[in-house]
C-alpha positions as CSV (number, residue, x, y, z in Angstrom):
1,M,0.0,0.0,0.0
2,K,0.9,3.6,-0.4
3,K,1.7,5.9,2.5
4,D,-1.9,7.3,2.7
5,L,-5.5,6.3,2.1
6,L,-7.0,9.2,0.2
7,K,-9.5,7.5,-2.1
8,L,-10.2,4.0,-3.3
9,L,-9.1,5.0,-6.8
10,D,-5.5,5.0,-5.4
11,L,-5.8,1.3,-4.2
12,T,-5.1,-1.8,-6.2
13,N,-7.5,-4.7,-6.0
14,E,-4.9,-6.5,-3.8
15,D,-4.8,-3.5,-1.5
16,V,-8.6,-3.7,-0.9
17,K,-8.3,-7.4,-0.1
18,L,-5.4,-6.8,2.2
19,I,-7.3,-4.1,4.2
20,L,-10.4,-6.4,4.5
21,D,-8.3,-9.4,5.5
22,T,-6.4,-7.4,8.1
23,S,-9.7,-5.9,9.5
24,D,-11.2,-9.4,9.8
25,K,-8.1,-10.5,11.7
26,L,-8.2,-7.5,14.1
27,K,-12.0,-7.9,14.7
28,A,-11.5,-11.6,15.5
29,E,-8.7,-10.7,18.0
30,W,-10.8,-8.0,19.6
31,K,-13.8,-10.3,20.0
32,A,-11.5,-12.9,21.5
33,G,-10.0,-10.4,24.0
34,K,-6.5,-10.7,22.5
35,K,-4.0,-7.9,22.5
36,H,-3.2,-6.5,19.0
37,D,0.4,-6.7,17.7
38,F,0.7,-2.9,17.4
39,P,3.2,-0.6,19.1
40,S,1.7,1.2,22.1
41,G,1.9,5.0,22.5
42,K,1.0,6.0,18.9
43,T,-1.0,9.2,18.4
44,L,-3.6,10.0,15.7
45,A,-4.6,13.6,15.0
46,M,-8.2,13.8,13.9
47,I,-9.1,17.0,12.0
48,F,-12.9,17.7,11.6
49,A,-14.4,20.3,9.4
50,K,-17.7,18.3,9.3
51,N,-19.8,17.0,12.1
52,S,-19.3,13.3,13.0
53,T,-20.6,10.4,15.2
54,R,-19.3,7.2,13.7
55,T,-16.0,8.5,12.2
56,R,-14.9,10.2,15.4
57,V,-15.9,7.5,17.8
58,S,-14.6,4.6,15.7
59,F,-11.2,6.2,15.1
60,E,-10.8,7.2,18.7
61,V,-11.9,3.8,20.1
62,G,-9.6,2.1,17.5
63,M,-6.6,4.0,18.8
64,T,-7.6,3.1,22.4
65,H,-7.6,-0.6,21.3
66,F,-4.1,-0.1,20.1
67,D,-3.0,1.4,23.4
68,G,-2.6,4.8,21.6
69,H,-4.3,8.2,21.8
70,A,-6.5,10.2,19.4
71,I,-6.6,14.0,19.5
72,F,-9.8,15.8,18.3
73,M,-9.1,18.9,16.3
74,S,-12.0,21.1,15.0
75,T,-10.9,23.3,12.1
76,A,-13.0,26.0,13.8
77,D,-10.9,25.9,16.9
78,S,-7.5,25.5,15.3
79,Q,-5.1,27.9,13.5
80,M,-6.5,26.7,10.2
81,K,-9.6,28.9,11.0
82,R,-7.2,31.9,11.1
83,G,-5.6,31.0,7.8
84,E,-2.7,28.7,8.6
85,S,-1.9,26.9,5.3
86,I,-2.6,23.2,4.9
87,S,1.1,22.6,4.1
88,D,2.2,24.2,7.3
89,T,-0.4,22.3,9.3
90,A,0.9,19.1,7.7
91,R,4.5,19.8,8.4
92,T,3.7,20.8,12.0
93,L,1.6,17.8,12.8
94,S,4.2,15.5,11.3
95,R,6.5,16.5,14.1
96,Y,4.0,15.6,16.8
97,V,1.8,12.6,15.8
98,D,2.0,9.3,14.0
99,G,-1.0,9.8,11.7
100,I,-3.6,12.2,10.6
101,M,-7.3,11.5,9.8
102,I,-9.2,14.4,8.2
103,R,-13.0,14.8,7.6
104,T,-13.6,17.8,5.4
105,Y,-15.3,19.1,2.3
106,D,-12.8,19.4,-0.5
107,Q,-10.8,16.4,-1.7
108,D,-8.0,18.7,-2.7
109,E,-7.4,19.6,0.9
110,V,-6.8,16.0,1.8
111,E,-4.5,15.5,-1.2
112,E,-2.6,18.7,-0.2
113,L,-2.3,17.6,3.4
114,A,-0.8,14.2,2.3
115,K,1.6,15.9,-0.1
116,H,3.2,17.8,2.7
117,A,2.9,15.4,5.6
118,T,5.6,12.8,6.3
119,I,3.2,10.6,8.2
120,P,0.1,8.7,6.9
121,V,-3.0,10.7,6.1
122,I,-6.4,9.0,6.1
123,N,-9.5,10.4,4.4
124,G,-12.4,10.2,6.9
125,L,-14.7,11.8,4.4
126,T,-14.8,14.4,1.7
127,D,-17.5,15.6,-0.7
128,F,-15.8,13.4,-3.4
129,A,-15.0,10.2,-1.5
130,H,-15.8,8.1,1.6
131,P,-13.3,5.3,1.4
132,C,-13.4,4.1,5.1
133,Q,-17.2,3.7,4.9
134,I,-17.1,1.7,1.7
135,L,-14.4,-0.6,3.0
136,A,-16.6,-1.2,6.1
137,D,-19.5,-2.0,3.7
138,L,-17.4,-4.5,1.8
139,M,-16.3,-6.1,5.0
140,T,-20.0,-6.4,6.1
141,I,-21.1,-7.9,2.8
142,R,-18.3,-10.5,2.9
143,E,-19.3,-11.4,6.5
144,H,-22.9,-12.0,5.6
145,K,-22.5,-13.4,2.1
146,G,-19.2,-15.2,2.5
147,K,-17.8,-13.6,-0.7
148,L,-17.7,-10.5,-2.8
149,E,-16.9,-11.7,-6.3
150,G,-19.9,-12.3,-8.5
151,L,-22.4,-10.4,-6.3
152,K,-24.5,-7.5,-7.7
153,A,-24.7,-4.3,-5.7
154,C,-27.3,-1.6,-6.3
155,W,-27.1,2.1,-5.4
156,I,-30.3,4.2,-5.3
157,G,-30.1,7.9,-4.7
158,D,-27.7,10.8,-5.0
159,G,-24.4,10.3,-7.0
160,N,-22.5,11.6,-4.0
161,N,-19.3,10.7,-2.2
162,M,-20.8,7.3,-1.2
163,A,-21.8,6.5,-4.7
164,N,-18.4,7.5,-6.0
165,S,-16.5,5.3,-3.6
166,L,-19.0,2.4,-3.8
167,I,-18.6,2.1,-7.5
168,V,-14.8,1.9,-7.2
169,G,-14.9,-0.5,-4.2
170,C,-17.4,-2.9,-5.8
171,L,-15.5,-3.0,-9.1
172,K,-12.2,-3.5,-7.4
173,S,-13.7,-6.4,-5.4
174,G,-15.1,-8.3,-8.4
175,M,-18.7,-7.1,-7.9
176,D,-21.2,-5.9,-10.5
177,I,-22.9,-2.6,-9.6
178,S,-26.0,-0.8,-10.9
179,V,-26.5,2.8,-10.0
180,A,-29.8,4.7,-10.2
181,C,-29.6,8.5,-9.9
182,P,-31.8,11.3,-11.3
183,E,-30.4,13.4,-14.2
184,G,-28.2,16.1,-12.7
185,Y,-27.2,14.0,-9.7
186,R,-24.9,11.5,-11.3
187,P,-21.5,10.3,-9.9
188,D,-18.3,12.2,-10.6
189,K,-17.0,12.0,-14.1
190,K,-13.6,10.6,-12.9
191,I,-15.5,7.7,-11.3
192,L,-17.5,7.0,-14.5
193,D,-14.3,7.2,-16.5
194,F,-12.8,4.6,-14.2
195,A,-15.8,2.3,-14.4
196,A,-15.6,2.4,-18.2
197,T,-12.1,0.8,-18.0
198,V,-13.2,-2.2,-16.0
199,K,-13.8,-5.3,-18.1
200,D,-14.3,-8.1,-15.6
201,C,-17.4,-6.6,-13.8
202,K,-20.6,-5.0,-15.0
203,F,-21.4,-1.3,-14.3
204,E,-24.8,0.2,-15.1
205,L,-26.0,3.8,-14.7
206,T,-29.7,4.4,-15.0
207,D,-32.3,6.8,-13.8
208,D,-34.8,4.0,-13.0
209,P,-34.4,2.5,-9.5
210,K,-36.4,-0.6,-10.5
211,V,-33.9,-1.3,-13.3
212,A,-31.0,-1.0,-10.8
213,A,-32.6,-3.1,-8.1
214,R,-33.5,-6.1,-10.4
215,G,-31.4,-9.1,-9.3
216,A,-29.4,-7.2,-6.7
217,D,-27.8,-9.0,-3.7
218,I,-27.2,-5.7,-1.8
219,V,-29.1,-2.4,-2.0
220,F,-27.4,0.8,-0.8
221,T,-28.8,4.2,-0.2
222,D,-27.9,7.4,1.6
223,V,-29.7,10.7,2.6
224,W,-30.8,12.9,-0.3
225,A,-29.2,16.1,1.2
226,S,-25.8,15.5,2.7
227,M,-23.9,17.9,5.0
228,G,-23.5,21.3,3.3
229,Q,-26.6,20.7,1.1
230,E,-29.3,21.5,3.7
231,G,-30.4,24.5,1.7
232,E,-31.2,22.2,-1.2
233,A,-33.3,19.8,0.8
234,Q,-36.7,20.8,-0.7
235,E,-35.4,20.8,-4.3
236,R,-33.7,17.4,-3.7
237,Q,-36.9,15.9,-2.2
238,K,-38.6,16.6,-5.5
239,A,-35.7,15.3,-7.6
240,F,-35.5,12.1,-5.6
241,A,-39.3,11.3,-5.5
242,G,-39.5,7.7,-6.5
243,Y,-36.0,6.8,-5.3
244,Q,-37.0,5.4,-1.9
245,V,-35.8,2.0,-0.9
246,N,-39.1,0.3,0.0
247,D,-41.0,-3.0,-0.4
248,D,-41.5,-2.4,-4.1
249,I,-37.8,-2.1,-4.6
250,M,-36.9,-5.0,-2.4
251,A,-39.4,-7.2,-4.3
252,L,-37.2,-6.9,-7.4
253,T,-34.0,-8.1,-5.6
254,N,-32.6,-11.6,-5.2
255,P,-33.7,-13.6,-2.2
256,G,-31.7,-12.7,0.9
257,C,-30.8,-9.3,-0.4
258,M,-29.0,-7.1,2.1
259,V,-29.6,-3.4,2.7
260,Q,-26.7,-1.1,3.7
261,H,-27.0,2.6,4.9
262,C,-24.1,4.6,6.1
263,L,-26.2,6.5,8.6
264,P,-27.7,8.8,9.8
265,A,-30.9,7.7,8.0
266,H,-33.9,9.8,7.2
267,K,-36.5,7.1,7.5
268,G,-39.5,7.8,5.3
269,E,-37.4,9.6,2.8
270,E,-34.5,7.6,1.1
271,I,-35.6,4.4,2.9
272,S,-38.9,3.3,4.4
273,E,-38.9,2.6,8.1
274,K,-40.2,-0.9,7.5
275,V,-37.2,-1.8,5.2
276,F,-34.8,-0.1,7.5
277,E,-35.9,-2.1,10.6
278,E,-36.1,-5.4,8.7
279,H,-32.4,-4.9,7.8
280,A,-31.3,-3.1,11.0
281,Q,-28.9,-6.0,12.0
282,E,-27.0,-5.6,8.7
283,I,-27.0,-1.8,8.9
284,F,-25.6,-1.7,12.4
285,D,-23.1,-4.5,11.6
286,E,-22.0,-2.1,8.9
287,A,-21.7,0.7,11.5
288,E,-19.7,-1.5,13.8
289,N,-17.3,-2.5,11.0
290,R,-16.3,1.1,10.7
291,L,-14.3,0.5,13.8
292,H,-12.6,-2.7,12.6
293,V,-11.9,-1.4,9.0
294,Q,-10.3,1.8,10.3
295,K,-8.2,-0.3,12.7
296,G,-7.1,-2.3,9.7
297,I,-6.2,0.8,7.8
298,M,-4.3,2.3,10.8
299,Y,-2.5,-1.1,11.4
300,L,-1.3,-1.2,7.8
301,L,-0.3,2.5,7.6
302,M,0.9,3.3,11.1
303,K,2.4,0.1,12.6
304,K,5.9,1.0,11.4
C-alpha cells in the first residue's frame, strides 16, 4: 500500500483485499479479547471540518484498542480557522503525531495535506470520497455473504461521495454494480471514466431505481441532502421522488438481499422505516465495522 488512504481509486484490487483481511483478523482478535500486535503509544490527530458520530468515535476507540491516543481537532478551533496553510499544518503535525485523519469538504485539501505530511493521512470523508465507509460496507457484505466476487450491488439515490466510492470499491472487489440517480445528480466523471475501463465486472448507470434493483444482492442508499446541502433539501426531495428503498424495490432483488445505509438515516425519505428495521442488523453490523476497518487501515499504515 501507499503511505496514505485518500481515495479508493488509489488502491489496487490487492490493497482492498489486504485491508479487508487485516480488518477481519483484528476484529477476531478483539472479539476474543486478544491484544493486538501494534506498538503502544502512537497518536492520531483527527481533523474535523464536518460533524461526526461514527467517524470520530470509531477512530478514537480504535486508537484506544491499540493502546494509543487520538486528538480531536476542529478546524473552527485551530489555527486553520485563522488562515494557517494546509502545508504548514501538515508539516507541524508530522513532528507531533504518527498519523492524521481528516474529515472535510474538499478532496484537494486531503491531497494537499498528504503531499506535505511525512506521516500517513487517512480520508475520513470528503465531498468526493468516503473510502473508510465503503471498506466497512465491503467487510460487512463479505461477512454476511461469504464472498464479494460475483455479487450484484445496487445504489439508489444521489451520486455523491458514497456512490463514487461504492462504484470503485465494488468493481475492485469483483462485484457488479448498478447505480440509479436522477439526471443532474450523477456520480463524478472521474468515477464514471474509471468504471468504463473495468472489463471483468458490469457497471450500469440508470435513472430507474427498479432497473438498478433487479437481481441485486445488496441495496445501498444514503440521505438525499448531505452535509452542506441542507439548503437544497426541498429541491432534492422533488428530484428524488420515487427513489426510496421500500418494499416495491426489495421485491425486485434476489432472495436474501442485504440493505446497507451509512447513517444517519432519514426514515420515510430515502428508505422506508419498514425496510430499515427489517435490515437493521445488517445496517448496524456495517456501522460497527467502521471500527474494525479503520483499525485495519491504521494497522497497515501506522504500525511501522
